[in-house]
BALUM-87720 format. One line per field, with one value per residue (C-alpha): residue number from 0; residue in three letters; x, y, z. Coordinates in steps of 0.5 Angstrom, whole numbers. Layout:
num	NUM ...
residu	ALA ...
X	X ...
Y	Y ...
Z	Z ...
***
This chain:
num	0 1 2 3 4 5 6 7 8 9 10 11 12 13 14 15 16 17 18 19 20 21 22 23 24 25 26 27 28 29 30 31 32 33 34 35 36 37 38 39 40 41 42 43 44 45 46 47 48 49 50 51 52 53 54 55 56 57 58 59 60 61 62 63 64 65 66 67 68 69 70 71 72 73 74 75 76 77 78 79 80 81 82 83 84 85 86 87 88 89 90 91 92 93 94 95 96 97 98 99 100 101 102 103 104 105 106 107 108 109 110 111 112 113 114 115 116 117 118 119 120 121 122 123 124 125 126 127 128 129 130 131 132 133 134 135 136 137 138 139 140 141 142 143 144 145 146 147 148 149 150 151 152 153 154 155 156 157 158 159 160 161 162 163 164 165 166 167 168 169 170 171 172 173 174 175 176 177 178 179 180 181 182 183 184 185 186 187 188 189 190 191 192 193 194 195 196 197 198 199 200 201 202 203 204 205 206 207 208 209 210 211 212 213 214 215 216 217 218 219 220 221 222 223 224 225 226 227 228 229 230 231 232 233 234 235 236 237 238 239 240 241 242 243 244 245 246 247 248 249 250 251 252 253 254 255 256 257 258 259 260 261 262 263 264 265 266 267 268 269 270 271 272 273 274 275 276 277 278 279 280 281 282 283 284 285 286 287 288 289 290 291 292 293 294 295 296 297 298 299 300 301 302 303 304 305 306 307 308 309 310 311 312 313 314 315 316 317 318 319 320 321 322 323 324 325 326 327 328 329 330 331 332 333 334 335 336 337 338 339 340 341 342 343 344 345 346 347 348 349 350 351 352 353 354 355 356 357 358 359 360 361 362 363 364 365 366 367 368 369 370 371 372 373 374 375 376 377 378 379 380 381 382 383 384 385 386 387 388 389 390 391 392 393 394 395 396 397 398 399 400 401 402 403 404 405 406 407 408 409 410 411 412 413 414 415 416 417 418 419 420 421 422 423 424 425 426 427 428 429 430 431 432 433 434 435 436 437 438 439 440 441 442 443 444 445 446 447 448 449 450 451 452 453 454 455 456 457 458 459 460 461 462 463 464 465 466 467 468 469 470 471 472 473 474 475 476 477 478 479 480 481 482 483 484 485 486 487 488 489 490 491 492 493 494 495 496 497 498 499 500 501 502 503 504 505 506 507 508 509 510 511 512 513 514 515 516 517 518 519 520 521 522 523 524
residu	MET THR LYS SER ILE LEU GLU PRO PRO THR LEU GLY ALA GLN PHE GLU LEU SER GLN ILE ASP SER ALA SER SER LEU GLN GLN MET VAL GLN ILE VAL GLU GLN ALA PRO MET ALA ILE SER ILE THR ASP LEU GLN ALA LYS ILE VAL TYR VAL ASN GLU GLY PHE SER ARG ILE THR GLY TYR GLN THR ASP GLU VAL ILE GLY CYS ASN HIS SER MET LEU SER TYR ARG THR THR PRO SER GLN ILE TYR GLN SER LEU TRP ASN THR ILE THR GLU GLY ASN CYS TRP GLN GLY ARG LEU ILE ASN ARG ARG LYS THR GLY GLU ARG TYR LEU ALA ASP VAL THR ILE SER PRO ILE ARG ASP ASP ALA GLY ASN ILE THR HIS PHE MET GLY MET HIS ARG ASP VAL THR GLU SER HIS ALA ILE SER THR ARG LEU ASN ASN GLN ASN THR VAL VAL GLU ALA VAL LEU ASN ALA ALA PRO VAL ALA ILE ALA LEU LEU ASP ASP GLU ASN LYS VAL VAL LEU ASP ASN LEU ALA TYR LYS ALA LEU ALA ALA ASP PHE ASP ASN GLU PRO ALA TYR GLU VAL LEU THR ARG LEU LYS GLN GLN LEU GLY THR ASP ALA ILE ARG LYS LEU MET SER ALA ASN TYR ALA GLU GLY HIS SER VAL SER VAL ASP MET LYS ARG GLN GLN ASP GLN ARG TRP PHE SER CYS ARG LEU SER ALA ILE ALA VAL ASN ASP SER ASP VAL ASP GLY TYR PHE GLN PRO LYS ALA GLN GLN HIS LEU ILE LEU ALA ILE THR GLU TYR THR ARG GLU LYS ARG HIS ILE GLU GLN GLN ARG ILE SER GLU LEU GLN ARG SER THR ALA GLU SER GLU MET LEU HIS ALA MET GLN GLU THR LEU HIS ALA ALA ILE HIS GLN MET GLN GLY PRO ILE ASN MET ILE GLU ALA ALA VAL ASN MET MET CYS GLN THR THR LYS GLN CYS PRO GLY ILE ASP ALA MET GLU GLU ALA LEU ARG THR GLY ALA ASN SER VAL GLU GLU LEU LYS ASN ALA LEU PRO GLU ARG PRO GLN GLU ALA LEU GLN PRO VAL ASN VAL ASN GLN LEU ILE HIS ASP ILE SER ALA MET ALA THR GLU ARG LEU LEU GLY ARG SER ILE PRO LEU GLN LEU SER LEU THR ALA THR LEU PRO SER ILE ASN GLY GLN PRO SER ARG LEU ARG VAL ALA LEU LYS GLN LEU LEU ASP ASN ALA ILE ASP ALA ILE ASP TYR ALA LYS SER ALA ASN ARG GLN ILE LEU ILE SER THR PHE VAL ASP HIS ASP GLU VAL VAL VAL THR PHE ASP ASP THR GLY PRO GLY VAL ASP LYS ALA ARG LYS LEU ARG ILE PHE GLN PRO PHE VAL SER THR LYS PRO ALA THR SER GLY GLY CYS ARG GLY ILE GLY LEU SER ILE VAL GLN GLN VAL ILE ASN GLU HIS SER GLY THR VAL ASP ILE HIS SER ALA GLU LEU GLY GLY CYS ARG VAL ARG VAL VAL LEU PRO ASN ARG HIS SER GLU SER SER PHE GLY GLY ARG LEU
X	-78 -75 -82 -82 -75 -78 -85 -85 -90 -85 -78 -79 -77 -70 -72 -76 -75 -73 -66 -65 -62 -65 -69 -63 -59 -64 -65 -57 -57 -62 -59 -52 -56 -60 -54 -49 -46 -48 -54 -57 -63 -66 -70 -74 -72 -76 -71 -77 -75 -77 -72 -68 -64 -63 -57 -61 -66 -60 -56 -62 -67 -73 -76 -78 -85 -83 -79 -82 -85 -82 -77 -70 -69 -72 -65 -62 -60 -59 -52 -50 -49 -54 -48 -46 -54 -53 -47 -50 -56 -52 -47 -52 -57 -52 -51 -44 -43 -42 -38 -38 -40 -47 -49 -56 -61 -63 -70 -69 -66 -59 -54 -49 -44 -45 -40 -44 -44 -50 -50 -55 -59 -60 -65 -63 -64 -59 -64 -63 -69 -67 -61 -58 -55 -50 -47 -44 -44 -37 -38 -33 -28 -29 -28 -22 -19 -21 -18 -11 -11 -12 -6 -2 -4 -2 4 6 5 8 14 14 13 19 26 30 31 28 29 27 32 31 36 40 40 36 31 24 21 23 20 21 27 31 29 31 38 39 39 45 49 53 50 44 45 44 49 54 52 53 59 62 59 62 69 68 65 66 61 61 59 53 51 51 47 42 41 40 34 36 43 44 47 53 56 59 62 61 65 60 64 59 59 66 64 64 58 56 51 48 45 41 39 33 32 25 22 18 14 15 10 11 5 10 10 3 2 9 11 18 21 26 30 29 33 30 36 35 39 40 45 48 53 51 52 59 61 59 63 69 69 69 74 79 77 80 86 88 87 91 96 97 99 104 107 108 110 115 117 119 123 127 128 130 135 138 139 142 146 148 150 154 159 161 161 165 170 171 172 177 181 180 183 189 190 190 195 200 198 193 194 191 186 181 180 175 170 171 169 163 161 162 158 152 152 152 146 143 143 141 135 133 134 129 124 124 116 115 111 105 106 103 103 105 100 99 98 95 100 94 89 95 95 88 88 93 90 83 87 90 84 83 90 90 84 86 93 90 94 91 93 93 94 97 96 97 91 94 99 101 101 107 108 108 105 100 100 108 107 102 105 111 107 104 110 112 106 106 113 111 105 110 115 110 107 114 116 110 110 106 105 102 101 103 103 103 105 105 108 112 119 123 118 118 113 115 112 114 112 113 112 113 117 124 127 133 140 146 149 143 141 146 144 136 135 138 135 134 135 130 130 126 129 129 124 119 113 112 119 123 127 125 120 124 128 122 121 127 127 120 122 129 124 121 127 126 130 128 132 131 131 129 122 119 114 120 121 123 121 122 122 120 122 119 120 113 115 118 120 119 126 127 124 130 129 126 119
Y	108 112 116 120 123 125 128 136 136 132 135 142 145 143 136 137 133 140 140 133 132 126 120 115 120 121 113 113 118 114 108 111 114 107 103 107 103 108 111 117 121 128 132 138 145 142 135 131 125 126 121 115 110 102 103 107 101 96 100 103 97 102 101 107 107 107 114 118 124 123 127 125 125 118 116 120 117 120 119 124 130 136 141 137 137 144 145 141 145 152 149 147 153 157 154 150 143 139 133 129 122 121 115 113 108 102 100 94 99 97 103 104 110 113 117 123 128 133 139 144 143 150 152 156 162 160 158 152 148 141 138 131 127 121 116 110 105 105 102 96 100 105 99 96 103 104 97 99 105 102 97 103 106 99 98 105 105 98 101 107 103 99 101 99 104 102 105 103 104 105 102 108 107 113 113 113 110 110 110 115 111 112 119 120 117 121 127 125 123 128 124 120 114 109 111 111 104 102 105 101 95 96 97 91 86 89 92 85 82 87 85 78 79 83 77 73 77 77 78 76 82 85 90 97 103 110 116 121 128 132 128 127 120 113 109 101 99 92 92 87 87 85 85 86 87 93 94 101 106 109 109 105 99 98 92 90 91 92 90 95 92 95 94 94 96 95 98 97 101 97 102 102 94 95 100 96 90 94 97 90 88 94 92 85 87 92 86 82 87 89 82 81 88 85 79 82 87 81 78 84 85 78 78 85 83 76 80 85 79 75 81 81 73 73 78 74 67 70 73 66 63 67 67 59 59 63 60 55 58 65 66 69 64 60 66 68 61 61 67 64 58 63 67 62 59 66 66 59 61 67 63 58 64 67 67 63 67 64 61 65 62 66 69 75 81 88 93 99 95 94 102 103 98 102 108 106 103 110 114 115 117 122 126 126 130 134 130 130 124 124 118 118 111 108 104 99 97 90 85 82 75 75 75 80 80 81 87 90 90 94 99 101 102 107 110 110 113 119 121 120 124 130 130 130 136 140 142 147 144 137 133 125 123 116 114 108 107 102 103 98 92 94 96 103 105 112 115 123 127 134 132 134 129 124 127 124 121 117 115 109 107 108 101 98 95 101 106 112 119 121 122 115 119 119 115 109 110 103 104 97 100 101 94 91 94 92 85 84 88 84 77 80 81 89 95 100 107 114 121 128 129 135 136 138 132 125 120 113 109 102 98 91 86 84 77 72 65 62 61 68 69 64 60 66 65
Z	-17 -23 -24 -18 -20 -27 -25 -25 -19 -14 -16 -19 -26 -25 -27 -33 -39 -43 -39 -42 -49 -51 -48 -48 -44 -39 -38 -38 -32 -29 -29 -27 -20 -19 -19 -16 -10 -5 -2 -6 -3 -5 0 -1 3 9 9 6 2 -5 -8 -6 -10 -10 -6 0 0 1 6 11 9 8 1 -3 -2 6 6 0 4 10 14 13 20 21 20 25 32 38 40 34 38 36 34 28 25 27 23 17 16 17 12 6 7 6 -1 1 1 8 9 15 19 22 27 23 24 20 19 24 29 28 28 23 22 15 11 9 3 2 -3 -5 -12 -15 -21 -27 -23 -18 -12 -8 -9 -6 -3 -5 0 -1 4 5 11 14 20 19 16 22 27 23 24 31 32 29 32 39 37 36 42 46 42 43 51 52 48 52 59 57 61 55 49 43 36 29 24 16 11 11 19 20 26 24 31 38 45 51 54 47 47 55 53 46 51 54 47 43 37 35 40 35 31 37 39 31 30 37 34 27 31 35 30 23 18 15 21 22 16 17 24 20 15 21 23 31 34 42 46 45 50 48 52 50 52 54 52 55 62 61 63 60 60 58 54 52 45 41 34 30 22 19 12 11 5 1 2 -5 -10 -15 -11 -10 -15 -14 -6 -5 2 5 11 17 24 31 36 43 48 55 60 65 67 75 75 71 76 82 79 77 84 87 82 84 91 90 87 92 97 93 91 98 100 94 96 104 101 97 102 107 102 100 107 109 102 104 111 109 104 110 115 110 109 116 117 111 114 120 116 113 119 122 116 116 124 124 118 123 130 133 140 139 145 141 135 139 140 133 130 135 132 125 127 130 124 119 123 123 116 115 119 115 109 111 114 107 105 98 93 90 83 77 70 64 60 55 59 57 60 59 63 69 68 69 75 79 77 80 86 87 86 93 95 89 91 98 96 90 85 78 74 66 62 55 53 46 44 39 45 44 49 53 56 63 70 71 79 79 74 77 84 80 77 83 87 81 82 89 89 85 89 95 92 90 97 101 96 97 90 88 81 83 77 74 67 65 58 54 47 43 41 37 38 46 50 54 60 63 70 70 76 79 85 87 82 84 84 80 86 88 81 82 88 88 86 92 98 104 99 99 97 103 110 114 119 113 115 112 108 108 101 98 93 87 89 88 81 79 81 77 71 71 71 65 61 62 64 68 69 72 68 69 67 62 68 72 77 76 70 71 64 64 58 57 51 48 47 52 53 60 61 61 68 71 77 81 79
***
């Protein structure tokens, strides 16, 4: 086998022994080439094989005597495009090295993928005399690489087809991989969606809780809301966290891999469902609040009627008593006594007609949530009258102990009153501002409007039944709204008063203690 490479007639002058320093060096060179773990072959300028090593026989299945003198194309297979062979020959005949992959055929007819390097061999004058080729069988590595690429393609396709936004974050919370749904979501955010969501989660759960969730490898869904500044809208998302360990790709970790903690974040938007549920909740609140308002109106009307009737009855009773003390023969005394009995019966019947109010348990009440509720319920009226509503709510407002339905009715009456005042006054500047804050451990709610305000003469009577700042001919004007407000606020040990607003109209200021005992509500609950 080795003789063919040394014979001058076979390979030419470049392989003469005069170019080798010693016989031992030549022997070492021959052993190196023969034992090389790849197929090595040498051809003449017509691509006829003049030498092959043992690696060639091991890969192709051909022995040396079967290929010497044969054209190297005996290994070629038709599925290799002819353009590749053309490029190969153009490159090596120009004296350059060619590298690429060819589909070869073994002696058994089996195909394999060869990773080939072909370079020209020159003589002392620089003329190309032979070509040396080296190739390796990379069929298995190609199959593994193809399967890996296919897996990546399938995984990427599955991720991109998923309606859930998915992002892989490194140990510095930087997104290193995402899907199409995440990219679409990122177009709506001012910042990185993963950063926004994780920030909200840390605000809700705390940084330590996030670390614990990551150490547990999986965390169930948590809901967060994000204010979209560009869209001036609020959207809701449910997110799930999953921690995985990924080996560092740095070469220093080749023998001792270092695992880095990565985080898989899955984000599902449920804004539409949230708004639908919220709309249903607001609709139910509108229905129940309307019933409560009607009940309150009936109660206040009957209470006021009883109060109005009781005055004349008391006067008649006093007159009868005075007349009976002077004489019992007064011709009109019988009629007056009959009027007293009739009046007393009427008052009693009115008291019996008073509707009973459903009992509501005391519970912690978020006043800010009540403000949001009444704002949502009044949206249609505000839009219909072109009145912008601005909310300035303290985020850390403490809860109060009370009855949310009762307080909601009272606050809605104040908002409705502000809308009616602006609409009735035909104000050019149409605006309402609702604010909440804490003052000396008390929760304060203010309603400012740009209506006509309340004059001093009516401020003292404004909370009495049947007293209104609008004419009696105004549609829907009953003059009992503020009476209901005062009753509810009094039940909660609070106060309500009226001032001039900075907006130019009226300011109603409600003060509610943030601590109550059940006895504070008296017997009217």
